[in-house]
C-alpha positions in Angstrom: -47.7 -18.3 282.3 -44.9 -17.2 279.9 -45.5 -17.9 276.2 -43.7 -17.9 272.9 -44.9 -16.8 269.5 -44.7 -19.5 266.9 -44.1 -18.6 263.3 -47.1 -19.0 261.0 -46.8 -22.1 258.8 -48.6 -24.1 256.1 -49.4 -27.6 257.0 -49.4 -30.2 254.2 -52.6 -32.2 253.7 -51.3 -35.8 253.5 -54.6 -37.8 253.3 -58.3 -37.5 252.6 -60.8 -40.1 253.9 -64.5 -40.5 254.3 -64.3 -41.6 258.0 -61.4 -40.9 260.3 -61.3 -42.8 263.6 -58.8 -41.4 266.1 -57.8 -43.9 268.7 -57.7 -47.7 268.3 -58.9 -49.1 271.5 -61.9 -51.5 271.6 -64.2 -48.6 270.7 -62.0 -47.2 267.9 -61.0 -50.5 266.4 -64.7 -51.6 266.3 -65.7 -48.3 264.8 -63.2 -48.4 262.0 -64.0 -52.0 261.1 -67.8 -51.3 261.2 -67.4 -48.1 259.1 -65.3 -49.9 256.4 -67.6 -52.9 256.3 -70.5 -50.5 255.9 -68.9 -49.1 252.7 -67.1 -46.0 253.8 -63.4 -45.3 253.0 -62.0 -45.5 256.5 -58.7 -44.5 258.2 -57.6 -45.5 261.7 -55.2 -43.2 263.4 -53.2 -44.4 266.4 -50.3 -42.7 268.4 -48.6 -45.9 269.4 -47.1 -48.7 267.3 -50.0 -51.1 267.6 -53.8 -51.1 267.5 -56.0 -52.3 270.5 -55.7 -49.7 273.2 -56.4 -51.3 276.6 -56.2 -54.8 275.1 -52.6 -54.4 273.7 -51.1 -51.2 275.1 -52.2 -51.5 278.7 -52.5 -55.2 279.0 -56.1 -55.5 280.3 -56.7 -58.9 278.8 -60.0 -59.8 280.5 -62.3 -58.7 277.7 -65.4 -60.5 279.0 -64.6 -61.6 282.5 -68.1 -60.6 283.6 -69.7 -63.4 281.5 -71.4 -66.2 283.5 -73.9 -69.0 282.7 -77.0 -66.8 282.4 -75.4 -63.7 281.0 -77.1 -62.3 277.9 -74.0 -60.8 276.3 -73.3 -58.3 273.5 -72.9 -59.5 270.0 -71.2 -58.1 267.0 -67.6 -56.9 266.5 -66.7 -56.9 270.2 -67.5 -60.6 270.5 -65.6 -61.1 267.2 -62.4 -59.8 268.9 -62.6 -62.6 271.4 -63.6 -65.3 268.9 -60.8 -64.3 266.5 -58.2 -64.2 269.2 -59.2 -67.7 270.3 -59.1 -69.0 266.8 -55.6 -67.5 266.2 -54.1 -68.8 269.5 -54.1 -65.4 271.1 -56.1 -66.2 274.3 -56.2 -68.3 277.4 -59.3 -69.6 279.4 -60.4 -67.0 281.9 -60.4 -68.4 285.4 -63.6 -66.8 286.8 -66.0 -66.7 283.9 -67.2 -68.2 280.6 -64.7 -66.3 278.5 -61.2 -66.3 277.2 -58.6 -63.7 278.4 -57.0 -62.2 275.3 -53.2 -62.4 275.0 -52.4 -58.8 274.6 -49.1 -59.3 272.8 -50.5 -61.7 270.3 -53.6 -59.5 269.8 -51.4 -56.8 268.3 -51.1 -59.1 265.3 -54.8 -60.1 265.4 -55.7 -56.4 265.2 -53.4 -55.9 262.2 -55.2 -58.8 260.4 -58.6 -57.4 261.2 -57.6 -53.9 260.0 -56.2 -55.3 256.8 -59.1 -57.6 256.1 -61.5 -54.7 256.5 -59.6 -52.6 254.0 -58.9 -49.8 256.5 -56.1 -47.3 255.9 -53.8 -47.8 259.0 -51.9 -44.9 260.4 -49.7 -45.7 263.4 -47.2 -43.5 265.1 -49.1 -40.3 264.5 -50.5 -38.2 267.3 -53.6 -36.0 267.0 -52.7 -32.5 268.3 -55.6 -30.4 267.1 -59.0 -30.7 265.3 -59.7 -28.8 262.2 -63.1 -27.0 262.7 -64.8 -24.6 260.3 -68.1 -23.0 261.2 -68.9 -25.6 263.8 -68.2 -28.5 261.4 -65.2 -30.8 262.0 -63.1 -31.2 258.9 -60.3 -33.4 260.1 -57.3 -33.3 262.4 -53.7 -32.0 262.7 -51.2 -34.7 263.6 -47.5 -34.7 264.5 -45.0 -37.5 264.1 -41.4 -38.1 263.0 -42.6 -36.7 259.7 -43.5 -33.4 261.3 -46.8 -31.6 261.3 -49.5 -32.9 258.9 -53.2 -32.6 258.2 -55.7 -35.3 257.6 -59.1 -34.3 256.1 -62.3 -36.4 256.6 -66.0 -36.1 255.9 -66.8 -37.6 259.4 -64.6 -38.0 262.5 -65.0 -40.4 265.3 -63.3 -39.5 268.6 -62.1 -42.7 270.2 -59.3 -41.1 272.2 -60.8 -42.2 275.5 -60.4 -38.7 276.9 -62.7 -36.9 274.5 -59.6 -35.0 273.3 -61.1 -34.1 269.9 -64.5 -33.0 271.2 -62.9 -31.0 274.0 -60.4 -29.2 271.8 -63.1 -28.6 269.2 -65.2 -26.7 271.7 -67.8 -29.3 272.6 -69.0 -29.3 276.2 -67.2 -31.9 278.3 -66.9 -32.5 282.0 -64.3 -34.3 284.1 -64.8 -36.2 287.3 -63.2 -34.3 290.2 -59.8 -35.8 290.8 -60.6 -36.9 294.4 -63.5 -38.9 293.0 -61.8 -40.4 289.9 -61.4 -44.1 289.6 -57.8 -45.1 290.2 -55.5 -45.7 287.3 -53.5 -49.0 287.1 -50.1 -50.2 285.9 -50.8 -53.7 284.5 -48.0 -56.3 284.4 -47.4 -60.0 283.9 -45.0 -62.5 285.3 -43.4 -65.8 284.1 -41.7 -68.7 285.8 -44.8 -69.5 288.0 -45.3 -73.1 289.0 -48.9 -73.5 287.7 -49.7 -76.6 289.7 -48.5 -75.1 293.1 -50.2 -71.8 292.3 -53.6 -73.4 291.4 -53.4 -75.9 294.3 -53.1 -72.9 296.6 -56.0 -71.2 295.0 -58.2 -74.3 295.4 -57.1 -74.7 299.0 -57.8 -71.1 299.9 -60.3 -69.7 297.3 -61.3 -66.1 297.3 -64.7 -64.6 296.6 -65.9 -61.2 295.6 -66.7 -60.5 299.3 -62.9 -60.5 299.9 -62.7 -57.3 297.8 -64.1 -55.4 300.8 -61.8 -54.3 303.5 -61.4 -51.6 306.3 -60.3 -49.0 303.7 -62.7 -49.9 300.9 -66.3 -50.9 300.8 -68.2 -52.3 297.8 -71.8 -52.3 296.8 -73.1 -55.5 295.3 -76.5 -57.0 294.8 -75.6 -59.8 297.1 -75.5 -62.5 294.4 -71.8 -61.6 293.6 -70.5 -62.1 297.1 -70.0 -65.9 297.1 -68.7 -66.2 293.5 -65.1 -67.2 293.0 -62.7 -64.4 292.3 -59.0 -64.7 291.2 -58.0 -62.4 294.0 -54.7 -61.8 295.7 -54.6 -60.2 299.1 -53.0 -62.3 301.7 -49.4 -62.2 300.2 -49.4 -58.4 300.4 -50.8 -58.4 304.0 -47.9 -60.6 305.0 -45.5 -58.4 303.0 -46.7 -55.3 304.9 -46.4 -57.2 308.3 -42.9 -58.2 307.4 -41.8 -54.7 306.4 -41.3 -55.6 302.7 -44.1 -53.3 301.6 -44.7 -50.0 303.4 -47.9 -49.8 305.5 -49.3 -46.9 303.4 -49.3 -49.2 300.3 -52.2 -51.3 301.4 -53.7 -50.5 298.0 -51.5 -53.2 296.5 -54.1 -56.0 296.1 -56.3 -57.2 293.3 -56.8 -59.8 290.7 -54.8 -62.1 288.4 -56.2 -62.8 285.0 -55.0 -66.1 283.6 -52.1 -68.6 284.0 -50.7 -70.6 281.1 -49.2 -74.1 281.1 -45.8 -72.4 280.5 -46.1 -70.5 283.8 -47.1 -67.1 282.5 -49.3 -65.3 285.1 -50.8 -62.5 283.2 -53.0 -59.4 283.5 -52.1 -58.7 287.1 -54.3 -55.8 288.2 -52.7 -55.1 291.6 -51.5 -51.5 291.4 -54.1 -48.7 291.9 -53.1 -45.1 291.6 -55.7 -42.7 293.0 -55.9 -38.9 292.5 -54.3 -39.2 289.0 -55.6 -37.1 286.2 -54.7 -38.8 282.9 -55.2 -35.6 280.9 -52.2 -34.1 282.8 -48.8 -35.4 281.5 -47.1 -34.6 284.8 -49.6 -36.9 286.5 -49.0 -39.6 283.9 -45.3 -39.4 284.3 -45.6 -39.8 288.1 -48.1 -42.6 287.7 -46.0 -44.6 285.3 -42.9 -44.5 287.5 -44.7 -44.9 290.8 -46.8 -47.8 289.4 -43.7 -49.7 288.2 -42.1 -49.2 291.6 -45.1 -50.6 293.4 -45.3 -53.5 290.8 -41.8 -54.6 291.7 -42.7 -54.6 295.4 -45.8 -56.7 294.5 -43.7 -59.2 292.6 -41.2 -59.6 295.5 -44.2 -60.1 297.9 -45.6 -62.8 295.6 -42.2 -64.5 295.4 -41.9 -64.6 299.2 -45.4 -65.2 300.3 -47.5 -66.9 297.5 -46.9 -70.6 296.7 -45.9 -71.2 293.1 -44.3 -67.8 292.6 -41.0 -68.5 294.3 -39.0 -68.5 291.1 -41.2 -66.1 289.1 -40.1 -62.8 287.7 -41.5 -59.8 285.7 -42.4 -60.7 282.2 -43.6 -57.3 281.0 -45.3 -54.0 282.0 -48.2 -52.6 280.0 -46.9 -50.0 277.5 -48.9 -47.3 279.3 -51.1 -46.7 282.2 -54.6 -48.1 282.3 -57.0 -45.2 282.7 -60.7 -45.6 283.7 -61.9 -42.1 284.2 -61.3 -38.6 282.7 -63.5 -36.6 280.4 -67.0 -37.3 279.2 -69.1 -35.4 276.7 -72.3 -33.6 277.5 -74.2 -35.6 274.9 -77.6 -35.2 273.3 -78.6 -37.9 275.8 -76.6 -38.6 278.9 -77.1 -42.1 280.3 -78.2 -42.5 283.9 -77.9 -44.9 286.7 -81.4 -46.0 286.1 -80.6 -46.9 282.5 -77.8 -49.4 283.5 -79.5 -50.7 286.7 -83.0 -51.0 285.4 -82.6 -52.5 281.9 -83.0 -49.2 279.9 -84.6 -49.4 276.5 -84.2 -46.9 273.7 -85.7 -46.3 270.2 -82.2 -45.4 269.0 -80.5 -48.5 270.5 -77.3 -49.5 268.7 -76.5 -52.5 270.9 -76.9 -54.2 274.2 -74.7 -54.7 277.2 -75.3 -57.0 280.2 -76.1 -55.6 283.6 -72.4 -55.2 284.5 -71.4 -52.3 286.7 -67.8 -52.0 287.9 -66.4 -48.8 289.4 -66.8 -46.2 292.1 -67.2 -49.0 294.7 -69.9 -50.8 292.8 -69.7 -54.4 291.5 -72.8 -55.9 289.9 -72.2 -59.0 287.7 -74.6 -60.2 285.0 -75.6 -63.6 286.3 -79.4 -63.4 285.8 -79.8 -62.5 282.1 -80.5 -58.8 282.6 -79.1 -56.3 280.1 -79.6 -52.7 278.9 -79.7 -51.1 275.5 -77.1 -48.6 274.5 -78.5 -45.3 272.9 -76.9 -43.7 269.9 -77.6 -40.2 271.2 -75.1 -40.7 274.0 -72.3 -40.4 271.4 -73.5 -37.1 269.9 -71.6 -34.1 271.4 -73.5 -30.8 271.4 -72.3 -27.9 269.1 -70.0 -29.8 266.7 -71.3 -31.3 263.5 -70.0 -34.4 261.7 -68.3 -35.7 265.0 -69.1 -38.8 267.1 -67.5 -39.6 270.4 -67.2 -43.3 271.3 -65.7 -45.5 274.0 -65.6 -44.5 277.7 -66.2 -40.8 276.9 -69.8 -41.1 276.0 -72.3 -39.0 277.9 -73.6 -40.2 281.2 -73.5 -40.0 285.0 -71.3 -41.8 287.4 -73.0 -45.2 287.6 -73.6 -45.4 283.9 -69.9 -44.7 283.3 -69.0 -47.6 285.6 -70.9 -49.8 283.1 -70.2 -48.3 279.6 -66.5 -47.8 280.3 -66.0 -51.5 280.1 -64.2 -52.7 276.9 -67.0 -54.8 275.4 -69.4 -51.9 275.8 -66.9 -49.6 274.2 -66.8 -52.0 271.2 -70.7 -51.9 271.1 -70.6 -48.1 271.0 -67.8 -48.2 268.5 -69.6 -50.4 266.0 -72.6 -48.2 266.3 -70.5 -45.1 265.6 -68.8 -46.6 262.7 -72.0 -47.7 261.0 -73.7 -44.3 261.7 -70.8 -42.4 260.2 -70.9 -44.4 257.0 -74.7 -44.1 256.7 -74.5 -40.3 257.3 -72.1 -39.9 254.4 -74.1 -42.2 252.1 -77.3 -40.2 252.9 -75.6 -36.8 253.0 -76.8 -35.8 256.5 -75.1 -34.9 259.7 -74.5 -37.7 262.2 -77.1 -36.1 264.5 -79.7 -36.4 261.7 -78.9 -39.9 260.5 -81.8 -42.3 259.9 -81.5 -44.6 262.9 -83.6 -47.3 261.2 -80.9 -47.5 258.5 -78.2 -47.6 261.1 -79.9 -50.4 263.0 -80.5 -52.4 259.9 -76.8 -52.3 259.0 -75.8 -53.2 262.5 -78.0 -56.2 262.5 -76.5 -57.2 259.1 -73.0 -56.9 260.8 -74.1 -59.3 263.5 -74.9 -56.9 266.3 -77.8 -57.4 268.7 -79.7 -54.1 269.3 -82.8 -55.3 271.3 
């Protein structure tokens, strides 16, 4: 590969903070709020123009769609996101569960309010390009923006990038799922102009269950109890569209779920486009995925207009701002979670929260309908070899099955709250995040409304 030599330069330090959180998805947003509430001066860095990650930038609005009558759910800041959205008119009832789908557009403002109330320093429109590491200790990050290249220094850093970007570039050991095994990425979109009565009448006349997710080209492991539950699934319109020639036969992957429908005819959070063999750490793959995903979405909309009652006069409302990514890098953590942990109600002395027995990915779907749950260990956020750094969100250490559980947004918020509190406590007690007193962390988490056991 040809290279160029850049001139040496001095980068201005524009900001000092106790805790710097990089990335503002459910994990990063929860981490920043928890850190600030625990008494640390906290800064939240985000490359886009809004906070919220998957909730706002991607349009994955089903924050707790797994919740059923007997679910023992997470508590704390993640649940607060849903409650606050509901109280501020930023949600709609979710059709398949005991939850509210969050209105991704309105939640942009909800997130602003949460950040301001917590006293967090917000930094939008700045992209992290390099960590600052000295002697194995992270000291901050380099960012670039319309203002040029700048440095932000911090006593503790929380990597909530989703791809373990900071940990990876700082030299921590990370690993990436082979591309042929990666969970598909998605282009999310919403429609308006849907006749709600006709659409729902059709759903009631021909309801789908989770067993309909299985097909000749895709199998699904369940525990059996999921199979007969109602699922807001759309499949038959696309089968008809393929038979008619509207959709090419090779695009039989266009199928999936709808999220919520408003009285105004907004059909939101359409999860119908699945892009396999896409590595979201490769910008060329991202470019191809964004464009191909939008092409397939427009085909899906035309199929719904022609073959799904209630959608005859519908049209595109919006695409997500960016691709929805489920699977890239994970850290090699001090403790890497296992399939047994998430399938057999794992318990840990260093638990920082709980998450119901919900596994969704790699052809597995297990829903929490029996009250079972597992504890989330703090050590899974500790990368090896770099001090003062925590990694939260879907990049925490674990195997394939555990990733299919902890990658879900509510669990990312659980991890994030734990990371934020731990970062604050480590500063207040002058120890590395790996040596923090877990009893003190757990006590503060309970004070913040989290459930750890």
